C-alpha positions in Angstrom: 13.6 21.4 10.9 17.1 20.8 9.5 20.0 21.0 12.0 23.6 21.5 11.2 26.5 19.7 12.9 27.3 23.0 14.7 23.8 23.2 16.0 23.9 19.6 17.2 27.3 20.1 19.0 25.8 23.2 20.7 22.8 21.3 21.9 24.8 18.3 23.1 27.3 20.6 24.9 24.6 21.9 27.2 23.5 18.4 28.3 24.9 16.8 31.5 26.1 13.6 29.8 28.7 11.0 30.8 32.1 10.4 29.2 30.6 7.3 27.4 27.8 9.3 26.0 30.2 12.1 24.9 32.4 9.5 23.1 29.4 8.1 21.3 28.3 11.6 20.3 31.8 12.2 18.8 31.4 9.1 16.7 28.1 10.5 15.3 29.8 13.9 14.7 32.5 12.2 12.7 30.2 9.8 10.9 31.7 6.8 12.5 29.9 3.5 13.1 29.0 2.8 16.7 29.8 -0.6 18.2 27.6 -3.3 19.8 28.8 -2.1 23.3 27.9 1.5 22.3 24.4 0.4 21.4 23.9 -1.3 24.7 25.2 1.8 26.5 22.7 4.0 24.6 19.9 1.8 25.7 21.1 1.7 29.3 22.1 5.3 29.8 20.9 7.4 26.8 18.3 10.0 27.8 15.6 10.7 25.3 16.8 14.2 24.6 20.3 13.1 23.9 19.5 10.1 21.6 16.8 12.1 20.0 19.1 15.0 19.1 21.7 12.6 17.6 19.0 10.6 15.7 17.3 13.8 14.4 20.7 15.0 13.1 21.3 11.7 11.2 17.7 11.7 9.8 18.1 15.3 8.6 21.6 14.6 7.1 20.2 11.6 5.1 16.8 13.0 4.1 16.3 16.7 5.2 12.7 17.2 6.0 11.5 14.6 3.4 9.0 12.2 5.0 7.7 9.4 3.0 4.4 7.6 2.7 2.7 5.4 0.1 -0.8 4.5 -1.0 -1.3 0.8 -0.3 -3.7 -1.8 0.8 -3.3 -5.2 2.6 -4.7 -8.6 1.8 -4.6 -11.0 4.8 -5.7 -14.4 3.3 -6.2 -16.1 6.7 -5.5 -15.9 10.3 -5.3 -19.7 10.6 -1.7 -20.6 11.5 0.2 -23.7 12.3 2.5 -21.8 14.6 1.8 -20.7 18.2 3.6 -17.4 18.8 2.9 -16.3 22.3 2.7 -12.6 21.5 0.2 -13.0 18.7 -3.4 -11.8 19.1 -4.2 -12.4 15.5 -3.7 -16.0 14.6 -5.9 -19.1 15.4 -4.6 -22.7 15.4 -6.3 -25.1 13.0 -8.3 -26.7 15.9 -9.9 -23.3 16.5 -10.7 -22.6 12.8 -14.3 -21.9 13.6 -13.1 -18.6 15.2 -10.9 -17.7 12.2 -11.2 -16.4 8.7 -10.0 -18.1 5.5 -10.5 -16.1 2.3 -11.1 -17.8 -1.1 -9.0 -16.8 -4.1 -12.0 -15.0 -5.5 -12.6 -13.0 -2.3 -9.0 -11.9 -2.4 -9.2 -10.9 -6.0 -12.4 -9.0 -5.3 -10.3 -6.8 -2.9 -7.9 -6.2 -5.7 -10.7 -5.3 -8.2 -12.0 -2.8 -5.7 -8.7 -0.9 -6.2 -8.6 -1.3 -10.0 -9.0 2.4 -10.7 -7.5 3.7 -7.4 -4.1 5.4 -7.3 -2.6 2.7 -5.0 0.9 1.5 -5.8 1.4 -1.5 -3.5 -0.5 -4.5 -2.3 0.9 -6.1 0.9 0.0 -9.8 1.3 0.7 -11.4 4.7 -1.3 -13.6 7.0 -1.2 -16.8 9.1 0.7 -19.9 7.9 -2.2 -22.0 6.6 -1.3 -25.7 5.9 -3.3 -25.8 2.7 -2.2 -22.5 1.3 1.1 -23.3 -0.3 3.6 -22.0 -2.9 1.6 -22.8 -6.0 -1.6 -21.4 -4.4 0.1 -18.1 -3.7 1.9 -18.1 -7.0 -1.5 -18.3 -8.7 -2.8 -15.5 -6.5 0.1 -13.2 -7.5 -0.4 -14.0 -11.2 -4.1 -13.1 -10.9 -3.4 -9.9 -9.0 -1.0 -8.9 -11.8 -3.7 -9.6 -14.4 -6.0 -7.1 -12.7 -3.3 -4.6 -11.8 -0.2 -5.2 -13.9 1.4 -2.0 -12.5 1.0 -2.8 -8.8 4.0 -3.7 -6.7 3.4 -7.0 -4.9 5.1 -7.0 -1.5 4.3 -10.4 0.0 5.0 -13.1 2.6 7.1 -12.9 5.7 10.1 -15.2 6.0 8.0 -17.3 8.3 5.5 -18.0 5.6 8.2 -18.5 3.0 10.2 -21.0 5.1 7.0 -23.1 5.5 6.1 -22.8 1.8 9.6 -23.8 0.7 9.8 -26.7 3.1 6.4 -28.1 2.0 7.3 -27.7 -1.7 10.7 -29.4 -1.0 12.5 -26.4 -2.6 15.4 -24.3 -1.5 14.6 -20.8 -0.3 16.1 -19.4 -3.5 14.1 -21.8 -5.7 10.9 -20.9 -3.9 11.6 -17.1 -4.2 12.5 -17.4 -7.9 9.2 -19.2 -8.5 7.3 -16.4 -6.8 9.3 -13.8 -8.6 8.5 -15.4 -11.9 4.8 -15.2 -10.9 5.1 -11.5 -10.3 6.2 -11.0 -6.7 8.4 -7.9 -6.4 9.6 -7.7 -2.8 9.4 -9.0 0.8 8.0 -7.4 3.9 10.1 -7.5 7.1 7.7 -9.4 9.4 8.5 -12.5 11.4 11.9 -11.3 12.5 10.8 -10.6 16.1 14.1 -10.9 17.9 16.7 -13.2 16.5 18.4 -14.4 19.6 17.5 -18.0 20.6 17.0 -17.0 24.2 14.0 -14.9 23.2 12.7 -17.0 20.3 12.5 -20.0 22.6 10.2 -18.0 24.9 8.0 -16.2 22.4 8.0 -18.2 19.1 9.9 -21.4 19.5 8.1 -23.4 16.8 8.6 -21.1 13.7 11.6 -20.3 11.6 14.8 -19.4 13.5 16.6 -16.1 13.3 19.3 -17.7 11.1 16.6 -19.0 8.7 15.0 -15.5 8.5 18.3 -14.0 7.6 19.0 -16.7 5.1 15.7 -16.1 3.3 16.3 -12.4 3.0 19.8 -13.0 1.8 18.4 -15.2 -0.9 15.8 -12.6 -1.9 18.5 -9.9 -2.2 20.6 -12.2 -4.4 17.6 -12.4 -6.7 17.3 -8.6 -6.7 14.1 -8.7 -4.6 14.4 -6.0 -2.0 13.0 -6.4 1.5 12.3 -4.7 4.8 13.3 -5.7 8.3 11.5 -5.5 11.6 12.2 -5.9 15.3 9.6 -6.7 17.9 10.6 -4.9 21.1 9.2 -4.2 24.6 8.4 -7.6 26.0 10.8 -10.1 27.7 14.0 -9.1 26.1 16.9 -7.2 27.6 18.5 -4.2 25.8 21.4 -6.3 24.5 19.0 -8.6 22.7 17.8 -5.6 20.7 21.3 -4.6 19.8 22.2 -8.2 18.9 19.2 -8.2 16.5 20.2 -4.9 14.9 23.8 -6.1 14.6 22.9 -9.1 12.6 20.7 -7.0 10.3 23.4 -4.4 9.9 25.9 -7.1 9.0 23.6 -8.6 6.3 22.9 -5.1 4.9 26.7 -4.6 4.6 26.8 -7.8 2.6 23.8 -7.4 0.3 22.5 -3.8 0.5 19.0 -5.3 -0.1 17.1 -3.8 2.8 15.0 -0.7 2.2 13.8 0.2 5.7 14.0 -0.9 9.3 10.7 -1.0 11.2 10.7 -1.4 15.0 7.4 -2.9 16.1 6.0 -2.4 19.6 4.7 -5.4 21.5 1.0 -5.0 22.3 -0.4 -7.2 25.0 -4.2 -7.5 24.4 -5.7 -11.0 24.0 -2.5 -13.0 23.7 -0.5 -15.4 25.8 1.8 -12.6 27.0 -0.9 -10.4 28.3 0.8 -10.4 31.7 3.8 -8.5 30.2 3.3 -4.7 30.5 3.8 -2.6 27.4 6.6 0.0 27.3 6.0 3.7 27.5 5.8 6.2 24.6 9.2 7.6 25.9 10.7 4.1 25.4 9.1 3.9 21.9 10.8 7.2 20.9 14.1 6.2 22.5 14.0 2.9 20.6 13.4 4.7 17.3 16.3 7.1 18.0 18.8 4.4 18.9 17.7 2.4 15.9 18.5 5.3 13.7 21.9 5.8 15.3 22.8 2.1 15.1 21.4 1.1 11.7 23.7 3.4 9.8 23.5 1.5 6.5 19.7 1.3 6.4 18.5 4.3 4.3 15.1 4.5 5.9 13.5 4.1 9.4 9.7 3.6 9.5 7.2 4.2 12.2 4.3 1.9 11.4 1.4 4.2 12.5 -1.3 1.5 12.8 0.8 -0.1 15.5 1.8 2.9 17.6 -1.0 5.4 16.7 -0.8 8.5 14.5 0.2 10.8 17.4 3.3 8.8 18.4 4.1 8.3 14.7 4.0 12.0 14.2 6.3 12.6 17.2 8.7 10.0 16.0 9.5 12.1 12.9 11.8 14.2 15.2 13.5 11.0 16.6 15.0 9.6 13.5 12.0 8.3 11.6 11.5 9.4 8.0 8.7 7.1 6.9 5.2 6.5 8.3 4.0 3.8 5.9 0.8 4.2 4.0 -2.9 4.8 3.8 -3.7 1.2 4.7 -7.4 1.8 4.2 -8.5 -0.4 7.2 -7.2 -3.5 5.4 -5.1 -5.0 8.3 -6.2 -6.5 11.6 -2.8 -7.6 12.9 -2.3 -4.8 15.4 -5.9 -3.7 16.1 -6.5 -7.2 17.4 -3.6 -6.8 19.8 -4.9 -3.6 21.3 -3.3 -0.9 19.2 -4.7 2.7 19.4 -5.8 2.5 15.8 -8.7 0.0 15.8 -9.8 0.8 12.2 -6.5 1.9 10.7 -7.1 4.1 7.7 -5.7 7.5 6.8 -6.5 9.4 3.6 -3.7 10.9 1.6 -4.9 14.3 2.8 -4.7 13.2 6.5 -1.2 11.7 6.1 0.1 14.8 4.3 -1.4 17.2 6.9 0.0 15.0 9.7 3.5 15.4 8.2 3.1 19.1 7.5 1.9 19.9 11.0 5.4 19.4 12.4 7.2 21.2 9.6 8.2 18.2 7.5 8.0 17.7 3.8 5.4 15.0 2.7 6.6 12.8 -0.2 4.5 10.1 -1.7 6.8 7.2 -2.7 6.5 3.8 -4.3 7.7 0.7 -2.5 11.4 1.2 -3.4 11.3 4.9 -2.5 11.1 6.4 -5.9 9.3 9.7 -5.6 5.7 9.8 -7.0 4.7 13.2 -5.8 5.9 16.0 -3.5 3.0 17.4 -1.5 4.9 20.3 0.0 2.9 23.0 -1.8 -0.3 21.0 -2.3 -3.4 22.4 -0.6 -6.4 20.0 -0.6 -9.9 21.3 -1.6 -11.3 20.4 1.8 -8.7 22.6 3.5 -9.5 25.5 1.1 -13.1 25.3 2.1 -12.1 25.6 5.8 -9.8 28.6 5.3 -11.1 32.1 6.2 -11.8 34.3 3.2 -9.6 37.3 2.7 -11.6 40.4 1.6 
């Protein structure tokens, strides 16, 4: 699947592209950073084949055929939330708590115990922002998780959750994060970013943390040597330049701290939320967005397609449009996107299924930990179930 620069130039030379697109391609050929205006032009005029070719070249230059996944599970403590994001199909305001769930500490630890002897390497803890689940509650949860599984990596709490926790505890962001780190938290997920620009946040999530606060919290985490991810919610009321503005701010922070592991574009889904009148974008736009993200986010080492959100088939296609990570096994432990109408209503893939999905398009499946250290290369692994199904040679 690897393509050389000469191969890319040959492919691009046969495309009927504009002078602007040719100029941007030259920047990619010469490993130059594209500008804000270049990013907007790619969204406005970049055909799928063109941006896909550039993104695939960058992906292959960075990673070859290596495609990462991990073995993980989620804990979602509650979907009760003090905030009223218009795009959310998951949360319930406190006045509707009879329609919600709220797990006890023991129920959450029972989930962890169920994985005590399983080869999972990460627990991902996110949920609604519950007014009675604060910093010390979650600190106690993390300590208890580490007692059961001392080796497991705890990736927990979006910046939205952390902003609320710190404010209620009357702590600075860095103080709150240091407390959680001392309890055993290892890293932050990338959720809650949505789109940073106030024009969009005012329309879709005006009552939660601002874009500047999200960035400040992740900067504080990086200063404490807590890595994190970053997301972007796309395909709703934004214009293309809002996406580029969002990526520009992330790229600038990554220049400053180097603390982000991966960028994760998240597709808006319109089932059972206050934005159900907004149509979803096409799979072609999904793939264009992944490709342009890979071209623009030059200092992010990894680009992830979150398969429970876009479905395994689109995730597989995305591996030729800049993506080099498709998240993990999940094990039907998240409801955030299934409740919003995602194709994957019971998201779970076995290690074998993930490996074979990656191999099916000629890529190299690599099991990783949260910070992308290699756990196992599955390139030459054949699973027993597949041996049973192979024809015998006499």
